[in-house]
C-alpha positions, 0 to 999 in steps of 0.5 A, a space after each residue: 500500500 505504501 505511505 499515503 503522503 509524499 513525505 514521511 512528516 506530519 507537515 502534510 497532515 491537515 486536520 485530525 486523522 487519529 483520535 487516539 493518544 491523548 483523547 478520551 475515545 480509547 478509554 471509552 471504547 475500552 470500558 464499553 468492551 469491558 462492560 460487554 465482556 463482564 455481561 457475557 461472562 455473567 450471562 454465561 455463568 448464570 445459564 450454566 448454573 441453570 442447566 446444571 441445576 436441571 440435571 441434579 
């Protein structure tokens, strides 16, 4: 693919290209993914107890 600019400097960049380092977006997306993972683990664990309880 190559480098998108003729020079490998930030002088050619106009405007925002990456909302990463120093921004709040990575932290927000991280906490959203943590919440989804915790919810999935909780639901899976509760379903596992329900299934195991049916056979005891």
